[in-house]
N, C-alpha and C positions, 0 to 999 in steps of 0.2 A: 555619459551618456554618447559623447559625440564620439566621432572616429578621427585618427587620424590624415590630415587629406593627403593624396598617393597617386603618382602618374612622372609621365615623363619634365624631361626638368622645363617646357611648356606651364604643368596644372602649376594648379595655384596649390603650394602647403599648406595646408591650415589644419590645429587638432580639435578636435571638440569631440566629437567621438559621434453549469447549472449546477444545483447544488447536490450530494451526496445527499440519496434518499435511503440508505439502507435495502435498494436492491443493488441484481451483478451490475444492472446498465445496459444490460442489454435489448430493454425493449418489449413493449405487448404483455403480453400473460399464459398462461397456460394456457392447451388446448381444451377444451370440452366437447364430452360424449354423451349421448342420452340426456341432456337439457342437468349434464349437472354444470356444477360452479364451477370455474373459472380454477385451476390450483393458484395458486400463493407462487410468485420467483423464489424462489430461494434467496434466502439473504445474504447478503454480507459480510465478510466477520467484520468486523471493527475495534478495536484494541486503542483506548484512548495512550495518546505518549503522555508526558511530560503532566504540565496543565490544561490535555485539551486542546491547544491548541492544534494537535496533530494528532495523527490517530496511523492503525496496519487494518487495510482495509483488505491488504490478501496483493496478487497479483496486479499489473498497472492495466487494466483493458484497452481493447481497440488497438493491440499491438501485434507491428505485422511478425512473418512466419519464423519462427529459428534461421536465421541463416545461416548457406553452406556453403564451402568451399567451391571457386571454379571452376569448373570438369576442365580438360586441354582440349584448348581449340578454342572455348567461352567469349563470344561479348560481353565483357564486363556490363555491368547496369550504369545508366546515367543519373548519380545519385543529385539528387538537390533539397540544401537546408536551407531554412528559411529559420533567421535567429532575428530574438527583436535584446533590445540594450532596457533596462530596467523594470519594464512590466508593468508598468504602471496603470490605472486605471481612474482618471480623471474628469468622467463622466464628455468626456466629446463620442462616447461610442466607437472607438477606433479595436481596443479589446476586443471586447467582444464581434467587431465586423470581421474582425482577421478570423478569430474564431469559425466565423458561418463559415463561412470563407474556402475554410481548410475541410471542414465539415462536409461540402458541395462536394470538392474532390479529392473528398480524401488524402489527403495530406498531412501532415506531423510534422511539427513546429518544431524551434529551442524556445524556454520564455527563461531570460536572464534575467533574474529578477531583486530589482534593488533593493537590501534586507530593509530599508529607513523604509519604502515604504508601509511595512505593517508596521514601524512605529509609532502612536498617539505623538504628532510635536509636542505635546506635554509634559514625554518623558523624553525631553530627544537627550538632559542630561545623560541621559542612559549609555549613550554615545560617545565614546574613547575614542579618537580614534588619531589613527598615528602621527604624532610632529604637528596635530594637530588640536586646541582648542578643545574641550568636551562641547561638545551638542553642536560642533560644527559641521557644516555642512553646503557643497559648492548644489550641487542642485535640492531644492528645493521639499519642504519636508510635507505630505499629503492632508487634504484636510479628512478630521475623519471620517467622513461619508464618503471619502474619495480611500478611505480605505479599507474600509467597509468594502466599496464596486468591484478595489482589486484584487480581498480575500474571495468575494466573490467567483468571479472570472479569474483565476488562481486556481480553483480546484474546480471549475468545471472545465480550465487546460489539462492535468491530467490524466480527471475521468476520461475525455475523449483522445488519449493515448498523448497527447503531448509533451514535451521534458520541460522539466523550471531547473536551471542552471542556477549560476548569480553572476551577475554587476557589483556582487561586493554592495558599498554603499556613497560614502560622501563624496565621490565622484569625483578627489584633487588631481588635475592635472597640470598643474602651475604652482609657482614660486617653491621657497623650503617644504612646504609639508607636502609638494605634490609627493603621486603615490608612483611618480620615478626613482625615487629616492628610496625608500622600504628596503628594509631588511629581509630576507626570508622569517625574522623573529616575528618581525611585524604586521608582514603577510598572514601570520597565521591568526595572531590581533584580531584583525580586521575578518579574517573568516568566520574566524569562531563565533563574534561579533552580529557578523552577517548574518551565519545559522539560527545563533539567538531571537533574531526577532521574529522570525519565521516560530520558529520551534515553542515561544515565551509572547505571542503576539494577545493572547488571553491574560494573560498575567497581568499584559500594561496596558490593556486600553480595559478592561473591566467589562465585553461580551461576551458575560459568561452566556448570552440566546444564540448567539452565529455558533453555525459548525464546525467541526471544524476541517485542517484540509488536512485529505484523503492519503496523506503518506508519510513516509518516514522520512525528515529532510534527510537527514545523517547515511540514508541509502538513497538517498536519491540523490544528495547532489552528486555529481562526478566531474564536474565538468565548470568550467566560466572563461567572460570575457573583461578584460585591464576598461577603467576605466581609457577613451584616450588611447588608446591601445599603448601604454605604457608601463613598464614595470612585467615584463614577463621573467627576464631573468633573475630576479632575488623570488617569484611568484613559483616557481617553479623547483624547486626543492622541495620547499614549504608543498606544495600542492600531491606531490611523489610522498611525503612521508601520510599526504592525508586521503591516500587510496582515490587522487582523482586520477581519471582515465586518458581525459583528454583536454588542451587549453587551445581557446581561441582569442587570444588578442592579439598574435605574429602582428605587425604591418605589412604594407607590400602585397604579400601573398600573390603568385602566379598560379595559373593555372593548370599546376600538372598533381597528380600525385604526391597524398602527402607521406612525409616522419616523422619520426619523434624527436624532440627536442630532451637531454635529463629524462629519458623515459617515458616521458607523455607526447602522445598523439598531437600533432603542433597543427591545427589546424585555425589557418585565420583569412579572412578577407583579403580577396584578390582582387589583380588587376586585369579589367575588361573594358573591350572599341567600347569608346563616348563618340556616337553615329558623331561627324561632323569637328571633328575634330581632331590636329595628328596626334596628341597621346591619351593613353587610356585613367581612368579614372578606377578609385578603390569602390568593388560592390559595397557603400553603403550610403545612405540617404543623403548625410551629412557631406560627404565627402561631391556627391551628386550638386549640391548645395553652394560648398562651397567655390565650382568653379563656375557655376551660374551667377549666382548675387553678391557672392566674396564677403562673403559670410553673414550676406543681410536676410536674415526669413522674412521680413514683405516687403520684397519691390514689386516696382509699377506692376500690377493684375496681366497690363497688355502681355507681358513676358509669357505666362504661366502658360501658355497653350503647346509653343513650340518649346518651353523646359519641361514640360510632362515628356513631351511628343521624347525628346532626346532622352529622359531620361525611361522611358520606358525599354528606346530599343538601342539601350546599354544595356541593362540586364538583359536581352530578350538574343543580344549578339553575342555575351557570354555565355548561355545554356547552350546556343545554337553551337559558336564552336568546339567548345568541349564533347558536345554529344554526335557531331560531326568530324573527328580527329580522333585526339587521345581519350576521351572517356574520365577526365580527368572528373573529381566530386568537383560540383558547383554551388558556393559559402554565400551566402546577399545574409548583409546585416541591417537594421533599421531601428527606429524609434516609433510610437506614437504618437507621433505629432503630426501641426496640422501649418508647418513652415509650407511659406510661397502660397498659397490658400492650397496645402493639403495634397500640392500635385504629386509628391513621390511617393504618398500613402495613395493616391491614384495609380501611378508607375508599376508598384508592386503587385496591388491588384491586377494587373495586366500582366506581365509577366509569368503570375501563374498562373489567371487565364490562357496563354499560352502553353507554356509546360503540359498541364493538365491535359492540356486538346492532344501534343504530343504520347502523350502517357494514352489518353484515350484513344487513339488511331492504334495500341498495341506495339506503338515500342517499350521496351525494359528503361521503362523511368519511373525515382523513384525520387517522394517528396517526403521525406523525414528528415527527425531529430535528429541531434552531432550526435546523442548517446543511440541513436540505431544503425546510424553510417558506424562509427566504433566499434559495436558488438558485429556490422561483416567483416572491416577490416582485421579484428581479432582471429575470426577460425581462417583467412587465407593463409595461403599457405608462403611461407618468409622470400621462398624465389619466384612468384609471381608479382605479388608486391615489387619485387624487386626487377623482375621484367616492365615493370606499370612505366619504373620511376623510371626508365632510360625516356619514354618518350617526353618531347618537352612542349610548348603552347601549341598546341592549332597544330601539331603534329600527330600524322594518323598512321596506322603502327604498317608497318609495309610485308607489304602480299595480303592483306587485312588478317583479324582476327584469330580467325582459324588457321594459318601459317601463325600465327606471333604468337598461341602462346601456346601453342598443342605436343611443347615439352612439356607445360606445366600444369602444373591443379592437381587436382583430382582426390582421393579419397581424407588427403594429413592433415592437419588444423595445426596453426600455431601464431602469434603474433610478433616476432622478435621482426624489430628495420631497424636498417643504422641509425644512428643518433646522430641527429645534423647539430648537433652539441659542442 
């Protein structure tokens, strides 16, 4: 659930880390003429998969237009990805709060679902974590009601165009059982179990009256983020074998254009300005907390207004730096939490609203999921991405974008990339 603290030497370095209705999701009814009854909406194809926990329902609704290669001299869009680790709804209303916010502003997000959040605690011994006792987990199992709430919100998220990735299962960050020590084979076991808890929640729970999830998870799952941002090197060979397209587990990334590691797009959390401090902070709620209240989630309340403003300012500063310079994609990671009075959730909301206002002013700002951003990367010409990678953090293109990319772009496509490993 928590990420690895990162920043300059002065920074604190801590580890932590709507239901399917059978319609096409377009809303409204068919038009009427001459007093005739409204025409029924066309039904979506619903084909159960396995035990019916998941189902094939056709193309995912509410997706952006197919991406196109940049034309010569074209300014790159400013991509922003808001992502959520764990993605469980535990009765505090945070999952639907941010779904509502995203819908209001035309944003898409990535939800890294922890597989255990769909496994009833009464069945916890079905989980066999690598290097840990059967049924063990360093995050709590959800109550049955919260599992049901999570199912409801995951279903809604996908139908509204968001991506469902994985945050794996037991969130082991310390000791001999830490994910940092897992082998590629052990990562495969963890992934297969995470997928099985999503694909067999109906068998595990017996809740046959609940609607299925409206996607094929084998096809939907193309990326994830590891617990505490640990273990990526041994995860990547397995991710590549499974056909994953990206990984969001690198710690301490910088605001530059990404490359690939071991054939997988490496999309890390990033170091961003931390207002009032001489160092930068990683773009995640936990890392704000680690530098503000030293890992205490319930600090004295008189600190909250200033810390809320500082966290909001960090996100907005990170966005502004990229938007006004190299247009590197901006990645933000968070959890559905209420630390320090919920100030980090407020900060994310305020930052998203600020970024959305820039989009509404006519700027080419795109609030997308990791999968959607990867779609864009994969249609760009390799020489265009190579040129973009020459821009450092906060560096504007010499002569402006029309000059900087004048000899690149065009109609060709390709996803080749230097391999950073």
